[in-house]
C-alpha positions in Angstrom: 57.0 -1.1 39.7 54.5 1.8 39.6 51.1 1.1 41.0 48.2 3.4 40.7 45.0 3.1 42.9 41.8 3.3 40.9 39.9 6.6 41.1 36.6 4.7 41.7 37.9 2.9 44.8 35.7 1.6 47.7 33.8 4.1 49.7 35.7 6.1 52.3 39.0 4.9 50.8 41.4 7.8 50.1 42.3 7.8 46.4 45.9 7.7 45.4 46.5 9.5 42.1 49.4 9.0 39.7 51.4 12.1 39.3 51.2 13.9 35.9 54.6 12.5 34.8 53.3 8.9 35.4 50.0 9.6 33.6 51.8 11.0 30.6 54.1 7.9 30.4 51.1 5.6 30.7 49.3 7.4 27.9 52.4 7.1 25.6 52.7 3.4 26.4 49.0 2.8 25.6 49.4 4.6 22.3 52.4 2.3 21.5 50.3 -0.8 22.4 47.6 0.3 19.8 50.4 0.8 17.3 51.8 -2.7 17.9 48.4 -4.5 18.0 46.2 -3.8 15.0 43.0 -5.3 16.5 40.5 -3.2 18.6 41.0 -3.3 22.4 38.8 -2.5 25.4 40.1 -1.0 28.6 40.6 -4.4 30.2 42.7 -5.6 27.3 44.7 -2.4 27.5 45.3 -2.9 31.2 46.4 -6.5 30.6 49.0 -5.3 28.1 50.2 -2.6 30.5 50.7 -5.4 33.0 53.1 -7.1 30.5 55.1 -3.9 30.6 55.3 -3.9 34.5 52.4 -1.4 35.1 49.2 -2.1 36.9 47.1 1.1 36.8 43.5 1.0 37.9 40.6 1.0 35.6 39.9 4.7 35.8 43.5 5.6 35.0 43.3 3.5 31.9 40.0 5.0 30.9 41.3 8.5 31.6 44.3 7.8 29.3 42.0 6.3 26.6 39.7 9.4 26.7 42.7 11.7 26.4 44.0 9.8 23.4 40.5 9.8 21.8 40.2 13.6 22.4 43.6 14.1 20.6 42.3 11.9 17.8 45.1 9.4 18.2 42.6 6.5 18.8 38.9 6.1 18.0 36.0 4.4 19.7 34.3 1.6 17.8 31.6 -1.0 18.7 31.4 -2.7 22.1 33.5 0.0 24.0 36.6 -1.0 22.0 39.2 1.4 20.7 41.5 1.2 17.8 44.3 3.4 16.4 42.8 6.2 14.3 43.8 5.7 10.7 46.4 8.2 9.4 44.7 10.5 7.0 46.1 12.1 3.9 44.1 14.6 1.8 44.6 15.0 -1.9 42.9 16.8 -4.7 42.2 15.5 -8.2 39.6 14.7 -10.9 37.3 11.7 -10.6 36.2 9.5 -13.5 33.2 7.3 -12.7 32.6 3.9 -14.2 29.2 2.6 -15.3 29.1 0.6 -12.0 29.5 3.7 -10.0 33.0 3.3 -8.7 35.5 6.0 -9.4 39.2 6.6 -10.2 40.8 9.9 -9.1 43.7 11.3 -11.1 46.1 13.2 -8.9 48.8 15.3 -10.5 52.2 13.8 -9.7 50.9 10.3 -8.9 51.5 7.5 -11.4 48.4 5.5 -10.5 44.9 6.6 -10.2 43.2 6.2 -6.8 40.2 3.8 -6.6 37.0 4.9 -4.9 34.3 2.4 -4.1 30.7 3.3 -5.2 29.6 3.9 -1.6 32.4 6.4 -1.0 32.0 8.7 -4.0 29.7 11.0 -2.0 28.0 13.5 -4.3 30.8 13.5 -6.9 29.9 13.2 -10.6 32.0 12.2 -13.5 34.8 14.7 -14.2 34.4 16.7 -11.0 37.4 18.1 -9.1 37.3 16.5 -5.7 39.0 16.3 -2.4 39.7 12.8 -1.2 40.9 11.3 2.0 43.3 8.4 2.1 43.4 6.3 5.2 44.6 2.9 6.5 41.6 0.6 6.4 43.1 -1.8 9.0 43.2 -4.6 6.5 46.8 -4.0 5.3 45.7 -1.6 2.6 44.7 2.0 2.1 41.1 3.1 1.4 40.0 6.3 0.0 36.8 8.3 0.0 35.5 11.6 -1.5 35.1 14.2 1.3 34.3 17.2 -0.8 33.4 18.3 -4.4 35.6 21.3 -5.1 34.5 22.0 -8.6 31.4 20.7 -10.4 32.8 20.3 -13.9 29.4 19.5 -15.5 25.9 20.6 -14.4 23.8 20.1 -17.5 22.5 16.6 -18.5 20.4 15.5 -21.4 17.8 12.8 -20.8 14.1 11.8 -20.8 11.7 13.6 -18.4 9.3 11.4 -16.3 6.5 13.4 -14.8 4.2 12.3 -11.9 1.4 14.2 -10.1 3.7 15.4 -7.3 7.2 15.7 -8.9 9.3 14.9 -12.0 12.7 13.4 -12.6 15.2 13.3 -15.4 16.7 9.9 -16.5 20.0 10.9 -17.9 21.4 9.5 -21.2 24.9 9.6 -19.8 25.7 6.1 -18.5 28.3 7.5 -16.1 25.6 9.6 -14.4 24.8 7.3 -11.4 21.6 9.0 -10.3 18.4 10.6 -11.7 17.9 14.3 -11.3 14.8 15.4 -9.2 12.8 18.2 -10.9 10.2 20.1 -8.9 7.0 20.7 -11.0 7.6 24.5 -11.0 10.9 23.9 -12.8 9.6 21.9 -15.8 9.8 24.8 -18.3 6.8 23.4 -20.2 8.5 20.0 -20.8 6.0 17.2 -21.5 6.0 13.6 -20.4 8.6 11.5 -22.3 10.3 14.4 -24.0 14.1 14.6 -24.3 15.3 17.7 -22.4 18.3 19.2 -20.8 18.3 19.6 -17.0 20.7 21.7 -15.0 21.6 20.7 -11.4 21.0 23.6 -9.1 21.5 21.9 -5.7 22.7 18.7 -4.2 22.7 18.7 -0.4 24.8 16.3 1.6 22.9 13.2 2.6 20.4 13.5 -0.2 20.2 10.7 -2.7 19.4 12.8 -5.8 20.4 16.3 -6.9 17.7 18.8 -7.6 17.6 20.4 -11.1 15.6 22.5 -13.5 14.8 22.1 -17.2 16.7 24.6 -19.3 16.1 23.2 -22.8 13.3 21.1 -24.3 14.9 19.2 -27.3 11.9 17.3 -28.7 10.8 13.6 -28.9 13.4 10.9 -28.4 14.8 9.3 -31.5 14.2 12.2 -33.9 17.4 13.3 -35.7 17.5 17.0 -34.5 16.6 16.0 -31.0 19.4 13.5 -30.7 22.0 15.7 -32.3 21.1 18.5 -29.9 21.2 16.1 -27.0 24.7 15.0 -27.9 25.9 18.6 -28.0 24.2 19.4 -24.7 25.7 16.3 -23.1 29.2 17.7 -23.6 28.2 21.3 -22.8 28.6 22.4 -26.5 26.7 25.3 -28.0 23.5 24.9 -30.0 23.6 28.4 -31.5 25.4 31.8 -31.4 24.3 34.4 -28.9 22.5 37.3 -30.6 25.3 39.8 -29.6 27.9 37.7 -31.4 25.8 37.5 -34.6 25.2 41.2 -34.4 28.9 42.0 -34.1 29.6 39.7 -37.1 27.0 41.5 -39.2 28.9 44.7 -38.9 32.0 43.3 -40.7 32.4 44.8 -44.2 32.9 42.3 -47.0 35.1 44.6 -49.2 38.8 45.0 -48.4 39.9 48.7 -48.2 42.7 49.6 -50.6 44.9 50.9 -47.7 44.8 47.4 -46.1 45.9 45.8 -49.3 48.8 48.4 -49.5 50.1 47.2 -46.1 50.4 43.6 -47.3 52.5 41.5 -49.7 50.4 41.1 -52.9 50.1 37.5 -54.3 47.1 38.3 -56.5 49.2 37.8 -59.6 50.6 34.4 -58.5 48.9 31.2 -59.5 46.8 30.3 -56.4 44.3 27.5 -55.8 42.5 25.5 -53.0 41.9 21.8 -52.5 39.1 20.9 -50.1 36.3 18.3 -49.5 33.4 18.5 -51.9 31.0 19.7 -49.2 33.3 22.3 -47.6 32.2 25.9 -47.2 35.0 27.2 -45.0 38.3 27.2 -47.0 41.1 27.8 -44.5 44.1 27.3 -46.8 45.3 27.9 -50.3 48.5 27.1 -52.1 50.4 29.3 -54.6 53.3 28.5 -56.9 55.6 30.5 -59.1 58.8 29.5 -60.9 61.8 31.8 -60.1 64.6 32.8 -62.4 67.2 30.8 -60.4 65.4 27.5 -61.1 63.8 27.4 -57.7 60.1 27.7 -57.0 58.3 30.1 -54.7 55.6 28.1 -52.9 53.1 29.9 -50.6 50.9 28.4 -47.9 48.2 31.0 -47.5 46.0 30.8 -44.4 42.8 32.9 -43.8 43.7 35.9 -41.8 41.0 35.4 -39.2 42.7 37.7 -36.6 42.2 40.7 -39.0 38.4 40.3 -38.6 38.5 39.1 -35.0 39.6 41.8 -32.6 41.2 40.4 -29.5 38.7 40.8 -26.6 35.7 41.4 -28.8 32.4 39.6 -28.2 33.1 37.3 -31.2 36.6 36.6 -29.9 35.4 35.6 -26.4 32.8 33.3 -28.0 35.4 31.8 -30.3 37.8 31.2 -27.4 35.0 29.5 -25.3 34.1 27.2 -28.2 37.8 26.7 -29.1 37.0 24.5 -32.1 34.4 23.7 -34.7 32.4 20.5 -34.1 31.8 18.1 -37.0 28.7 15.9 -36.4 27.6 13.5 -39.1 24.9 15.8 -40.4 26.0 19.3 -39.4 28.9 21.6 -38.5 28.8 23.7 -35.3 31.3 26.4 -36.3 33.7 28.2 -34.0 33.0 31.4 -35.8 29.7 32.9 -37.1 28.8 32.1 -40.7 29.6 35.6 -41.8 33.3 35.0 -41.0 33.7 31.2 -41.5 31.8 30.9 -44.9 32.2 34.4 -46.3 34.8 37.1 -45.4 37.5 34.7 -44.1 36.8 31.7 -46.4 39.3 31.7 -49.3 36.7 31.4 -52.0 37.7 31.3 -55.7 37.8 34.5 -57.8 37.7 36.8 -54.8 40.5 38.9 -53.2 41.2 37.5 -49.7 43.4 38.5 -46.7 45.8 35.9 -45.5 48.6 35.1 -43.1 51.2 33.3 -45.2 54.3 31.1 -45.0 56.3 31.4 -48.2 59.2 29.2 -49.2 61.8 29.1 -51.9 62.6 25.5 -52.7 63.8 23.2 -55.4 62.0 20.2 -56.9 63.3 18.0 -54.1 61.7 20.2 -51.4 65.0 21.7 -50.1 64.2 25.1 -48.7 66.7 28.0 -49.3 64.6 30.9 -48.0 61.4 31.5 -46.0 59.1 34.4 -45.2 56.2 34.9 -42.9 53.7 37.7 -43.0 50.3 39.1 -44.0 49.3 38.9 -47.6 46.4 39.4 -50.1 45.6 36.6 -52.5 43.2 35.7 -55.3 42.4 32.0 -55.8 41.7 31.1 -59.5 40.5 27.6 -58.9 38.7 25.6 -56.2 39.5 21.9 -56.5 37.7 19.2 -54.7 40.0 16.3 -53.5 38.5 14.1 -56.2 39.2 16.7 -59.0 42.8 17.1 -57.9 43.2 13.4 -57.6 42.0 13.0 -61.2 44.7 15.5 -62.3 47.4 13.5 -60.5 46.2 10.1 -61.8 45.5 11.1 -65.4 48.1 13.9 -65.7 45.5 15.9 -67.4 43.3 18.8 -66.3 43.4 22.4 -65.1 46.7 23.6 -63.5 48.2 20.1 -64.2 51.8 21.3 -64.2 51.4 23.0 -60.9 49.5 20.1 -59.3 51.9 17.5 -60.5 55.0 19.4 -59.4 53.5 20.0 -55.9 52.4 16.4 -55.7 56.0 15.3 -56.4 57.5 17.7 -53.8 54.9 16.5 -51.2 55.9 12.9 -51.8 59.5 13.8 -51.2 58.7 15.7 -48.0 56.6 12.7 -46.8 59.4 10.2 -47.5 61.8 12.5 -45.6 59.5 12.6 -42.6 59.2 8.8 -42.4 63.0 8.5 -42.8 63.4 10.7 -39.7 60.9 8.5 -37.7 57.4 9.8 -38.3 54.6 7.2 -37.9 52.0 6.5 -40.5 48.6 6.1 -39.0 45.8 6.1 -41.5 42.7 5.7 -39.4 39.6 4.5 -41.2 37.1 7.3 -41.4 33.4 6.4 -41.5 31.1 8.6 -43.7 27.3 8.5 -44.3 25.2 9.4 -47.3 22.0 11.0 -45.8 18.6 11.9 -47.2 17.1 15.4 -46.8 15.9 14.5 -43.2 19.3 13.3 -42.1 18.5 9.5 -42.3 21.4 7.4 -43.3 21.1 5.8 -46.7 24.5 4.1 -46.9 27.8 4.0 -45.0 31.2 4.2 -46.6 34.8 4.7 -45.6 36.9 7.7 -46.7 40.3 6.9 -48.2 43.2 9.4 -48.1 44.7 9.6 -51.6 47.6 11.6 -53.0 45.5 14.8 -53.3 44.8 14.7 -49.5 48.5 14.0 -48.8 49.6 16.9 -51.0 47.7 19.3 -48.9 48.7 17.6 -45.7 52.4 17.8 -46.4 52.4 21.5 -47.2 50.3 22.3 -44.1 52.7 20.2 -42.0 55.6 22.2 -43.5 54.0 25.5 -42.7 53.1 24.4 -39.1 56.7 23.2 -38.5 58.5 26.2 -39.9 56.2 28.7 -38.1 57.0 27.0 -34.8 60.7 27.0 -35.5 60.7 30.7 -36.5 58.6 31.9 -33.5 60.5 29.8 -31.0 64.1 30.6 -31.9 65.7 34.0 -32.7 69.3 34.7 -32.0 69.3 32.2 -29.2 66.5 33.8 -27.3 63.8 31.5 -26.1 60.3 32.8 -26.7 56.9 31.6 -25.5 54.8 30.0 -28.2 51.8 27.7 -28.6 52.8 24.2 -29.6 51.1 21.1 -30.6 53.1 18.4 -28.8 53.0 14.6 -28.8 54.8 12.6 -26.2 56.6 9.2 -26.7 54.5 6.0 -26.4 53.2 4.9 -23.0 55.6 2.1 -22.0 53.2 -0.4 -20.5 50.7 0.1 -23.3 53.4 -0.4 -25.9 54.5 -3.6 -24.2 51.0 -5.0 -24.1 50.5 -4.0 -27.8 53.8 -5.7 -28.7 52.7 -8.9 -27.1 49.3 -8.8 -28.8 50.7 -8.0 -32.3 53.1 -11.0 -31.8 50.1 -13.3 -31.7 49.4 -12.4 -35.3 53.1 -12.9 -36.2 54.1 -9.2 -36.2 57.2 -7.9 -34.4 57.5 -4.4 -32.9 61.1 -3.4 -32.1 61.1 -1.4 -28.8 64.8 -0.7 -28.7 64.6 3.1 -29.1 62.1 5.8 -30.3 63.3 5.6 -33.9 63.1 1.8 -34.0 59.6 1.8 -32.5 58.5 4.3 -35.2 60.1 2.2 -38.0 58.6 -1.1 -36.9 55.2 0.4 -36.3 55.3 1.8 -39.9 56.2 -1.6 -41.2 53.4 -3.2 -39.2 50.9 -0.6 -40.5 52.0 -1.4 -44.1 52.0 -5.2 -43.6 48.4 -5.3 -42.1 46.9 -3.2 -44.9 44.0 -5.1 -46.4 44.1 -7.9 -43.8 41.3 -8.9 -41.4 43.2 -7.6 -38.4 44.1 -4.2 -40.0 41.5 -2.1 -38.2 42.0 -3.8 -34.8 45.8 -3.5 -34.8 45.6 0.1 -36.1 43.2 1.1 -33.3 45.3 -0.6 -30.7 48.5 0.9 -32.0 46.9 4.4 -31.8 45.9 3.7 -28.1 49.5 3.0 -27.2 50.4 6.5 -28.2 50.2 9.5 -25.9 47.5 12.1 -26.7 48.6 15.2 -28.6 47.9 18.4 -26.7 48.3 22.2 -26.9 50.9 23.7 -24.5 53.6 26.3 -24.2 56.1 23.6 -23.0 57.7 22.2 -26.2 58.6 18.5 -26.0 58.3 18.0 -29.7 55.9 15.9 -31.8 56.9 12.2 -31.6 54.3 11.0 -34.1 55.4 13.5 -36.8 59.1 13.3 -35.8 59.3 17.1 -35.5 61.3 19.0 -32.9 59.0 22.1 -33.3 55.4 21.9 -34.3 52.3 24.1 -34.0 48.9 24.6 -35.5 48.9 27.6 -37.9 46.8 26.4 -40.8 43.1 26.3 -39.6 42.2 29.5 -37.7 38.6 29.3 -39.0 38.0 26.1 -37.1 40.7 26.0 -34.3 41.3 28.8 -31.7 44.9 27.7 -31.1 45.7 28.7 -34.7 44.2 32.1 -33.9 46.6 32.4 -30.9 49.5 31.3 -33.1 48.7 34.0 -35.6 48.6 36.7 -33.0 51.8 35.6 -31.3 53.6 35.3 -34.7 52.6 38.9 -35.6 53.7 40.0 -32.2 57.2 38.6 -32.8 57.3 39.9 -36.4 56.7 43.4 -35.0 59.8 42.9 -32.9 58.1 42.7 -29.5 59.2 40.7 -26.5 58.1 37.3 -25.4 54.4 36.9 -24.5 53.2 35.7 -21.1 53.6 32.0 -20.8 51.2 31.4 -17.9 48.4 33.2 -19.6 48.8 31.2 -22.8 49.3 27.9 -21.0 45.8 28.3 -19.4 44.4 29.0 -22.9 46.1 25.9 -24.3 44.6 23.7 -21.6 41.1 25.0 -22.4 41.7 24.4 -26.1 42.8 20.8 -25.4 39.8 20.1 -23.2 37.3 21.5 -25.7 39.0 19.5 -28.5 38.4 16.3 -26.5 34.8 17.2 -25.9 34.2 17.9 -29.6 35.9 14.6 -30.5 33.6 12.7 -28.1 30.5 14.4 -29.6 31.6 13.6 -33.1 32.1 10.0 -32.1 28.7 9.8 -30.5 27.0 11.2 -33.6 28.6 8.6 -35.7 27.4 5.9 -33.3 23.9 7.2 -33.4 23.9 7.1 -37.2 25.3 3.6 -37.2 22.5 2.4 -34.9 19.9 4.3 -37.1 21.3 2.6 -40.2 21.1 -0.8 -38.6 17.6 -0.4 -37.3 16.1 -1.5 -40.7 18.6 -4.4 -40.8 17.5 -6.2 -37.6 17.5 -10.0 -38.4 20.1 -9.7 -41.1 23.4 -11.6 -41.0 26.8 -10.0 -41.6 30.4 -10.9 -41.6 32.4 -9.1 -39.0 35.7 -8.8 -37.0 36.0 -8.9 -33.2 37.0 -5.3 -32.5 36.9 -5.2 -28.8 36.5 -7.4 -25.7 35.3 -6.5 -22.2 34.0 -8.2 -19.1 30.5 -7.8 -20.5 31.0 -9.2 -24.0 32.7 -8.6 -27.3 32.3 -5.9 -29.9 32.1 -6.9 -33.5 32.7 -4.5 -36.4 30.7 -5.4 -39.5 33.1 -5.7 -42.4 31.0 -4.1 -45.2 29.9 -0.9 -43.3 32.2 -0.6 -40.3 29.2 -0.4 -37.9 29.8 -1.9 -34.5 27.7 -3.9 -32.0 28.1 -6.1 -29.0 27.6 -9.8 -28.3 26.9 -10.0 -24.6 28.5 -12.8 -22.7 25.2 -13.6 -21.0 23.7 -14.3 -24.5 26.5 -16.8 -25.4 24.7 -20.0 -24.2 27.0 -22.7 -25.5 29.5 -22.2 -22.7 30.4 -20.0 -19.7 32.8 -17.4 -21.1 35.4 -15.4 -19.1 37.2 -12.2 -20.0 41.0 -12.6 -20.4 42.2 -8.9 -20.2 45.9 -9.7 -20.7 45.3 -11.6 -24.0 42.5 -9.4 -25.3 40.1 -12.4 -25.6 37.2 -14.2 -24.0 37.4 -18.0 -23.6 34.9 -20.7 -22.7 35.4 -22.4 -19.3 34.4 -25.9 -20.4 35.0 -26.1 -24.2 38.0 -23.7 -24.2 36.6 -22.0 -27.3 38.4 -18.6 -27.6 37.4 -15.3 -29.3 40.1 -12.6 -29.6 40.6 -9.3 -31.3 40.8 -9.7 -35.0 38.9 -13.0 -35.2 36.4 -13.3 -38.1 32.8 -14.1 -37.0 29.3 -14.2 -38.5 26.7 -12.2 -36.6 23.0 -11.5 -36.7 21.6 -8.1 -35.7 19.0 -8.7 -32.9 18.4 -5.2 -31.6 19.2 -1.6 -32.5 18.4 0.8 -29.6 18.5 4.4 -30.8 18.0 5.9 -27.3 20.9 4.0 -25.8 22.9 4.1 -29.1 23.5 0.4 -28.8 23.4 -2.5 -31.3 23.0 -6.0 -29.9 24.2 -9.0 -31.9 24.4 -12.8 -31.6 26.8 -15.3 -33.1 25.5 -17.3 -36.0 
């Protein structure tokens, strides 16, 4: 047995020290004791445990060993002079998404599950930020995590209402995922007035401070006004309000006439019957179709796309701005274009009765859509007719009207191509699209839903054909793999598909999950069976949520939803920057040059995907604003509706006649105490067992329509 005399012995007593070898062993043994015993221990408890191991070191030896372990960060001192094992720490980086309650979920590349962060441990992180987090053992048989650093502030600009006091001001953000107000010094107000809607930019947020400090960069106007709110939506997502003057100036230098030498370099389709089909209010015509009967009984069908890259030199001021925007944004009452109006509505737009430069995909095919030859290259066209979708639909339905033979033949081929797609496993999602009729000031007069008819599907099928064939051509040549920009769509998310299958079963629908083709087939059957039924929109929305999101990438995994092995975006370069990239790469390969740099284009693809998501959210918010505005004058009215969503706070109801949505809050349902059942997509009463689930028919009264919060509150009738 080893005995060690305490260093702090009685006076005049010679101290006996343990030799270094003994002290090292005691330190190791103490560390093992802490590893075996999860609770905190003081030096007396540690000494007692050492006694169980046949050691009786003095108090000071134990304290010396404890201090050594603390210095090496093996253990840590906590309250009442007790020590515990220092939690093992792991540091990870990822992107944080905050909830309305202030907690966060961090997505880390390579991890299947997001990491939960409690509200008090998010530090200065804001929604979307790239953060560094620390994982550690909490001592309660689980891991905890906290944000230790904000690596990249993804968003610094926030729209909201300014509140001004005699000594300072602060911005109350519109964004419900922004957990704090922004402090604004009075010298950073930029002439903003009390109660105005403004945009503030965060300029500093020191550690330990409750609020970030910011400055006002835009004054938008008074809350509730149409232009103010539309600009606020754009600002919230960091989307542009206007073009920089340099961009407009560069656009103004573009000539509107086409030089003869440029026409001579191109394949000339001006003598071929060519037309466009677009929405009634469209001004930017990306695409045109041409058709010519050949002597061998085949048809030459051209898909002609505006040659934006001819007018958009790579690296120019306009090109850099177009890349940053990445997409046009379609709010309810306006379009925020990717390109200046000179390009989007004039020189690039395929307007009728004008010569226009195009990048084309030309096919020789029979009446059944079987392709015998294809050609890709730059062309010049002359459209002789601009159809609206309604005008083309009238020709299809009545079999009368301008270019009826051409329209009817191409409609027939499109239907054959469509049937072939579904046969190969494509999925038919026809999402309901809400539209508004507005007065001259942007106020909604009525709400209606847009229906895709044969004329829409005619254009869709030929655009899909061009996108697919361009991707095939650019990707494969004599067995050589070449970098390209794809639009890909992964297989359904397994756990979401299972949850949807169970829920659809409650309505009597069956989804076969045997393999990818069977999933597609049964989803198509379900979409067909629910058409016109009360649960249609709910099941369609849930089915879409089971799908992975389509993205841009250089890594081709195919497009599951369309059942295409190769697919890209080639047909809308006026409004999508990935199509511009595709045109440039395609011409690069047509010129016989080698593969482009994959890493460079992958970064551009990620940016395009991110901007597409932002634009989609902005478009959705503008629709929500107009729906609330529309229902403001209908407070107190009663409507039939369908339960369209359930959460822990209440249930969403979609009004059947106008597709506007509002919420019935659980706290306002007084007849029982209702609980949210996440697994079964329903809420149920605790006492009476009354249940409300997705798809249920209800009758509701509008009790409040809050424009500033973009919320509609309802109550059950």
